C-alpha positions in Angstrom: 67.0 76.8 -124.4 66.1 76.9 -128.0 68.3 75.2 -130.8 69.5 78.7 -132.0 70.4 79.9 -128.5 72.2 76.5 -127.8 74.2 76.9 -131.1 75.2 80.5 -130.4 76.3 79.5 -126.9 78.4 76.6 -128.2 80.0 78.9 -130.7 81.0 81.4 -128.1 82.5 78.7 -126.0 84.6 77.5 -128.9 85.8 80.9 -129.7 88.6 81.1 -127.1 89.9 77.5 -128.3 90.0 78.7 -132.0 91.8 82.0 -131.0 94.4 80.1 -129.1 94.8 77.5 -131.8 95.2 80.2 -134.5 97.7 82.1 -132.3 99.8 78.8 -131.6 99.9 78.3 -135.4 100.9 81.8 -136.1 103.7 81.7 -133.5 104.9 78.4 -134.9 105.2 79.8 -138.4 107.0 82.8 -137.0 109.5 80.8 -135.0 110.0 77.8 -137.4 109.7 79.3 -140.8 111.8 81.4 -143.2 115.2 80.9 -144.9 116.5 78.9 -142.0 113.8 76.3 -142.2 114.6 73.3 -144.6 111.0 72.5 -144.8 110.0 76.0 -145.9 112.8 76.1 -148.6 111.8 72.7 -149.9 108.1 73.5 -150.2 108.9 76.9 -151.7 111.0 75.2 -154.4 108.3 72.5 -154.9 105.4 74.9 -155.3 107.1 77.5 -157.5 105.5 77.7 -161.0 108.1 79.4 -162.9 108.4 78.1 -166.4 104.9 77.0 -166.5 102.8 79.8 -168.2 99.4 78.4 -167.4 100.0 78.0 -163.7 101.8 81.4 -163.5 98.8 83.1 -165.1 96.4 81.4 -162.6 98.5 82.3 -159.7 98.7 85.9 -160.8 95.0 86.1 -161.3 94.4 84.9 -157.6 97.2 87.3 -156.4 95.4 90.3 -158.2 92.0 89.2 -156.6 93.7 89.2 -153.2 95.2 92.7 -153.7 94.0 95.9 -151.8 92.8 97.1 -155.2 90.0 94.5 -155.2 89.5 93.7 -151.5 89.3 97.1 -150.2 86.6 98.4 -152.6 84.8 95.1 -152.1 84.8 95.6 -148.4 83.4 99.1 -148.7 80.7 98.1 -151.1 79.6 95.4 -148.7 79.7 97.7 -145.8 77.4 100.2 -147.7 75.0 97.3 -148.6 74.8 96.2 -144.9 74.2 99.8 -143.8 71.5 100.2 -146.5 69.9 97.0 -145.2 70.0 98.6 -141.6 72.4 96.1 -140.4 74.6 98.9 -139.0 76.1 96.7 -136.3 77.2 94.4 -138.9 78.6 97.2 -141.1 80.5 98.7 -138.1 82.0 95.2 -137.3 83.0 94.8 -140.9 84.9 98.0 -140.8 86.7 96.9 -137.6 87.6 93.5 -139.1 89.2 95.3 -142.1 91.3 97.3 -139.6 93.3 94.1 -139.3 95.0 95.1 -142.5 97.0 97.7 -140.5 98.0 95.1 -138.0 99.3 92.9 -140.8 101.6 95.8 -142.0 102.7 96.4 -138.4 103.7 92.8 -138.1 105.8 93.0 -141.2 107.6 96.0 -140.0 108.5 94.6 -136.6 109.2 91.0 -137.6 111.1 92.0 -140.7 111.5 88.7 -142.3 113.2 88.8 -145.6 111.2 87.3 -148.7 112.5 84.2 -150.4 115.2 84.8 -153.1 115.7 81.1 -154.1 113.9 81.8 -157.3 112.9 84.8 -159.6 109.9 86.6 -158.2 107.0 86.4 -160.7 105.1 89.2 -159.0 106.2 92.7 -157.9 106.7 93.1 -154.1 107.4 96.1 -152.0 107.3 95.0 -148.4 108.7 92.4 -146.0 107.5 88.6 -145.9 105.8 87.7 -142.5 102.9 87.4 -142.4 101.5 87.3 -146.1 99.3 90.2 -146.4 97.4 88.6 -149.3 96.7 85.5 -147.2 95.8 87.4 -144.1 93.6 90.0 -145.7 91.9 87.6 -148.0 91.0 85.5 -145.0 89.7 88.5 -143.0 87.6 90.0 -145.7 86.3 86.8 -147.3 85.4 85.3 -143.9 83.8 88.5 -142.5 81.7 89.0 -145.5 80.6 85.4 -145.4 79.6 85.6 -141.7 77.8 89.0 -141.9 76.0 89.0 -145.2 72.2 88.6 -144.5 71.8 85.1 -146.0 69.6 82.1 -144.7 71.3 80.2 -142.0 71.4 77.0 -144.1 73.6 78.8 -146.6 75.9 80.2 -144.1 78.2 77.3 -144.2 78.4 77.4 -147.9 79.3 81.1 -147.8 82.0 80.5 -145.3 83.4 77.5 -147.2 83.6 79.6 -150.3 85.3 82.4 -148.5 87.9 80.2 -147.0 88.6 78.4 -150.2 89.2 81.7 -151.9 91.6 82.9 -149.1 93.5 79.6 -149.4 93.9 79.9 -153.1 95.0 83.5 -152.8 97.6 82.6 -150.1 98.9 79.6 -152.2 99.3 81.9 -155.2 102.0 83.8 -153.3 104.2 80.8 -152.7 103.6 79.7 -156.3 104.9 83.0 -157.5 108.0 82.8 -155.3 107.3 85.8 -153.2 106.5 84.2 -150.0 107.6 81.3 -147.8 104.9 78.7 -147.1 105.1 79.7 -143.4 104.3 83.5 -144.3 101.1 82.3 -145.9 100.1 79.8 -143.2 100.9 82.6 -140.6 98.7 85.0 -142.6 95.8 82.5 -142.7 96.2 82.0 -139.0 96.3 85.7 -138.1 93.2 86.5 -140.4 91.1 83.8 -138.8 92.3 84.8 -135.3 91.3 88.4 -135.9 88.0 87.7 -137.3 87.1 85.3 -134.4 88.5 87.7 -131.9 86.5 90.7 -133.2 83.3 88.7 -133.3 83.9 87.7 -129.8 84.6 91.2 -128.6 81.8 92.8 -130.5 79.3 89.9 -129.8 78.0 90.3 -133.4 75.9 87.5 -134.5 75.4 86.9 -138.2 72.1 88.3 -139.5 69.7 86.1 -141.1 66.8 86.9 -143.5 63.4 85.8 -142.5 62.3 82.7 -144.1 58.7 82.2 -144.8 57.0 78.8 -144.7 53.9 77.6 -146.4 
């Protein structure tokens, strides 16, 4: 068995564990979070940036980056690029992953958790709280793009790290602006991660790599 084949087999073996762990985290945030959680309330108050103009502006910037106005066109652009590079399976997979956005909205409607009202909201909101759409959709989009763009394999971990870091900052901005409980955000991250891994597992899509020439 080659090194690449062994790595792929190991990754597939770890996928069910990662999916189960993400699901457990999502469920824990659902059951233990919200207005009834003393920890959620304390963290929401501690992370709120109202009164600090610099931190508020930074949080609003990351919130805007995580909005559908930015993420959806970005996803479509990357999909078109992958199709142009004849990575049609990857482009199809990316479309399937972005479909997770609809599941986020479905969860919000079914769970119907109220948003925090401990402090004035520093951003406009028009939906319910759990899970955070910004956190989930940023994790889905950034992680899928990082996994599917045709980059050299040694750069794959860097791309994934950047994608996760961006999703974490976008999610954190929602708590800082007072529009989400911390558990909403963690639940969103967990769902986004679970959805990407599940889709990759079901579609058996392997990240494409560019050929590397050696001299």
